[in-house]
C-alpha positions as CSV (number, residue, x, y, z in Angstrom):
1,M,249.9,28.3,127.7
2,A,250.0,32.1,127.9
3,D,247.5,32.1,130.7
4,V,249.3,29.5,132.7
5,V,252.6,31.3,132.3
6,W,251.0,34.5,133.5
7,R,249.5,32.9,136.5
8,L,252.8,31.4,137.5
9,R,254.7,34.6,136.9
10,S,252.2,36.6,138.9
11,R,252.7,34.3,141.9
12,G,256.5,34.5,141.8
13,C,256.9,31.0,140.2
14,W,259.3,32.2,137.5
15,Q,261.3,29.0,137.2
16,E,258.2,27.0,136.7
17,A,256.9,29.4,134.0
18,A,260.3,29.3,132.3
19,D,260.3,25.5,132.3
20,L,257.0,25.5,130.5
21,L,258.5,27.7,127.8
22,R,261.7,25.7,127.5
23,P,260.6,23.3,124.6
24,Q,259.1,26.2,122.6
25,A,262.1,28.5,123.3
26,G,264.3,26.1,121.4
27,R,262.5,26.7,118.1
28,D,260.7,30.1,118.6
29,P,262.8,33.3,119.2
30,T,259.8,35.1,120.7
31,A,259.4,32.3,123.3
32,A,263.1,32.3,124.0
33,L,263.0,36.0,124.7
34,Q,259.9,35.7,126.9
35,R,261.7,33.0,128.9
36,A,264.7,35.2,129.4
37,E,262.6,38.1,130.6
38,L,260.9,35.8,133.1
39,L,264.2,34.8,134.5
40,I,265.5,38.3,134.6
41,E,262.4,39.3,136.6
42,Q,263.3,36.4,139.0
43,C,266.7,38.0,139.5
44,L,265.0,41.3,140.2
45,F,262.7,39.9,142.9
46,T,265.2,37.4,144.5
47,A,268.6,38.9,143.9
48,D,269.7,35.4,142.8
49,H,269.7,32.9,139.9
50,W,271.8,35.2,137.7
51,E,273.3,32.4,135.6
52,R,269.9,31.1,134.7
53,A,269.0,34.5,133.4
54,E,272.3,35.0,131.6
55,D,272.0,31.6,129.9
56,A,268.5,32.1,128.8
57,L,269.3,35.6,127.5
58,R,272.3,34.3,125.5
59,Q,270.0,31.7,123.9
60,A,267.5,34.4,123.0
61,E,270.1,36.7,121.6
62,A,271.5,33.9,119.4
63,S,268.1,33.2,117.9
64,V,266.7,36.6,117.2
65,A,266.1,37.9,113.7
66,G,264.6,41.1,112.6
67,I,265.1,44.6,113.9
68,E,262.3,44.6,116.5
69,A,263.4,41.2,117.9
70,R,267.0,42.4,118.1
71,A,265.8,45.5,119.9
72,A,263.8,43.5,122.4
73,A,266.8,41.3,123.1
74,S,269.1,44.3,123.6
75,C,266.5,45.9,125.9
76,A,266.5,42.7,128.0
77,R,270.3,42.8,128.1
78,G,270.2,46.4,129.4
79,F,267.7,45.5,132.0
80,L,269.6,42.5,133.3
81,A,272.7,44.7,133.6
82,Y,270.7,47.3,135.4
83,V,269.3,44.8,137.9
84,A,272.8,43.3,138.5
85,S,274.1,46.8,139.2
86,V,271.3,47.8,141.6
87,L,271.3,44.6,143.6
88,G,275.0,44.8,144.1
89,R,276.3,41.9,142.2
90,R,278.7,44.2,140.3
91,D,278.6,47.5,138.5
92,R,277.3,47.1,135.0
93,L,276.1,50.6,134.3
94,D,278.2,51.0,131.1
95,E,276.7,47.7,129.8
96,A,273.2,48.8,130.7
97,Q,273.5,52.2,129.0
98,A,275.1,50.7,125.9
99,A,272.4,48.0,125.5
100,L,269.6,50.5,126.0
101,G,271.2,52.9,123.6
102,R,271.4,50.1,121.0
103,T,267.7,49.4,121.6
104,S,266.8,53.1,121.0
105,A,268.8,53.2,117.8
106,L,267.0,50.1,116.5
107,L,263.4,51.2,117.4
108,A,261.3,53.6,115.5
109,P,259.8,56.4,117.6
110,Q,256.3,54.7,117.6
111,A,257.5,51.1,117.8
112,P,255.7,48.9,120.3
113,G,258.8,48.3,122.3
114,R,259.5,52.0,122.9
115,P,257.5,52.5,126.2
116,L,259.3,49.6,127.9
117,L,262.6,51.0,126.7
118,D,261.7,54.4,128.1
119,F,260.8,52.9,131.4
120,R,264.0,51.0,131.7
121,R,266.0,54.1,130.8
122,G,264.2,55.9,133.5
123,L,265.2,53.2,136.0
124,V,268.9,53.7,135.0
125,A,268.6,57.5,135.3
126,E,266.9,57.3,138.7
127,N,268.8,54.6,140.4
128,L,272.2,54.5,138.8
129,L,272.8,58.0,137.4
130,H,270.8,59.7,140.2
131,D,269.2,62.1,137.7
132,P,265.6,62.6,138.7
133,V,264.9,65.1,135.9
134,A,266.0,62.6,133.2
135,A,264.1,59.8,135.1
136,H,260.9,61.8,135.2
137,S,261.1,62.5,131.5
138,A,261.7,58.9,130.6
139,Y,258.9,57.6,132.9
140,A,256.4,60.2,131.6
141,R,257.1,59.0,128.0
142,A,256.7,55.4,129.1
143,H,253.5,56.2,131.0
144,E,251.9,57.8,128.0
145,G,253.1,55.1,125.6
146,A,251.7,52.4,128.0
147,R,248.4,54.2,128.2
148,E,248.1,54.5,124.4
149,R,248.9,50.7,124.0
150,G,246.8,49.5,126.9
151,D,249.7,48.1,128.7
152,E,248.3,48.2,132.2
153,L,251.1,46.2,133.8
154,L,253.7,48.7,132.6
155,R,251.5,51.6,133.6
156,S,251.4,50.2,137.1
157,S,255.2,50.5,137.2
158,T,255.3,54.0,135.6
159,W,252.7,55.2,138.1
160,R,254.8,53.8,140.9
161,H,258.0,55.5,139.8
162,L,256.5,58.8,139.0
163,A,254.9,58.7,142.5
164,G,258.3,57.9,143.9
165,L,259.9,60.9,142.3
166,A,257.0,63.0,143.6
167,R,257.5,61.7,147.1
168,A,261.2,62.5,146.9
169,A,260.3,66.1,145.8
170,G,258.0,66.4,148.9
171,D,254.7,66.2,147.0
172,R,252.9,63.7,149.2
173,E,249.5,64.3,147.5
174,R,250.7,63.4,144.1
175,A,252.8,60.6,145.4
176,H,249.7,59.1,147.2
177,A,247.6,59.3,144.1
178,G,250.3,57.6,142.0
179,F,251.0,54.8,144.5
180,A,247.3,54.2,144.9
181,A,246.8,54.0,141.1
182,S,249.7,51.5,140.9
183,L,248.3,49.3,143.6
184,R,244.8,49.3,142.0
185,L,246.2,48.2,138.6
186,R,248.3,45.4,140.1
187,E,245.4,44.1,142.1
188,E,243.1,44.3,139.1
189,L,245.6,42.5,136.9
190,G,246.2,39.8,139.6
191,F,250.0,40.6,139.6
192,T,250.3,39.3,143.1
193,V,254.0,39.4,143.4
194,G,254.0,43.1,142.6
195,V,251.3,44.0,145.1
196,A,253.4,44.0,148.2
197,P,255.9,46.6,146.9
198,A,252.9,48.8,145.9
199,L,251.4,48.4,149.4
200,A,254.7,49.4,151.0
201,S,255.1,52.4,148.8
202,L,251.6,53.6,149.5
203,A,252.3,53.2,153.3
204,E,255.1,55.7,153.1
205,V,252.7,58.5,152.1
206,S,249.7,57.4,154.3
207,E,248.7,58.4,157.8
208,P,250.2,56.3,160.6
209,A,247.3,54.0,161.2
210,E,246.7,53.3,157.5
211,A,250.5,53.0,157.0
212,E,250.7,50.3,159.7
213,R,247.8,48.3,158.1
214,L,249.3,48.6,154.6
215,R,252.8,47.4,155.8
216,A,251.2,44.5,157.7
217,E,249.4,43.5,154.5
218,A,252.6,43.8,152.5
219,S,254.4,41.6,155.1
220,R,251.8,38.9,154.9
221,L,252.0,38.8,151.1
222,V,255.8,38.7,151.2
223,Q,255.7,35.8,153.6
224,A,253.1,34.0,151.6
225,L,255.3,34.2,148.5
226,G,258.3,32.8,150.2
227,G,260.1,36.0,151.1
228,V,260.0,37.8,147.8
229,P,260.8,40.5,146.9
230,V,263.9,39.9,149.1
231,W,264.8,43.6,149.2
232,L,261.3,44.5,150.4
233,A,261.3,41.6,153.0
234,R,264.5,43.1,154.4
235,R,263.1,46.6,154.4
236,L,259.8,45.7,156.1
237,A,261.7,43.9,158.8
238,Q,263.4,47.1,159.7
239,V,260.3,49.2,159.9
240,P,259.1,50.0,163.5
241,A,255.7,48.7,164.5
242,Q,254.5,52.3,165.1
243,P,255.9,54.4,162.3
244,G,255.8,58.1,162.4
245,P,254.0,60.1,159.7
246,P,255.9,60.3,156.4
247,D,257.9,63.5,156.3
248,G,257.9,64.1,152.6
249,G,261.7,64.4,152.6
250,T,264.2,63.5,150.0
251,G,265.6,60.3,151.6
252,H,265.9,57.6,148.9
253,D,266.1,53.9,149.5
254,L,267.5,52.4,146.3
255,R,266.2,48.9,146.8
256,H,262.7,50.3,147.5
257,G,262.4,51.8,144.0
258,I,264.2,49.5,141.7
259,S,261.1,48.2,139.9
């Protein structure tokens, strides 16, 4: 079951994966939370299906027992509020901060859920509070925690966001190394739906010919997956066919760095 759910998720088939988990979610709080996380990720990539995610998360929250399970549900609540805020449905910054704050209070410093919490706090700091210093600190903690726990999927995201901050600071060399590491991990893991954003990010710090190739590959993947991520599909459609070299400036496209 776990392998099938992963394959569906990695190809952007979140609803199908969630449907597989539905019977188990009714009796297993862990499965209920996994199902909610899948549907929240669907919101992140599609900017849609909010009610499905809300319903699944409420079910998970109602069934959790134990400190770590409560923390995981609260972390998911904070992430859903963050995604809704970034993608413009409505401003839920206060809810995101409160939920992630509750998560932090529940988790011990070395708890397994701490790296994911740190990563999500970094997202809030970067994209809602516009505080790159706080974001870098949170991402760095998440990155180290993911490395220690062997969570390569999370590490692909921390590499990506640390690289994004480096790019915003004008450090193209560090940004290129980080984006390349993120892409490599996602390809190795088979996280197909996450490969196109990694390709597009790497393109921004590559030489013109390579950037054009990377964007073309990202566009093909987005089309093959039915137009997701939607925010990347819109962004790629706006890129000129012959882009100039990345300037290493501080311009920041919010939808480009949300995950």
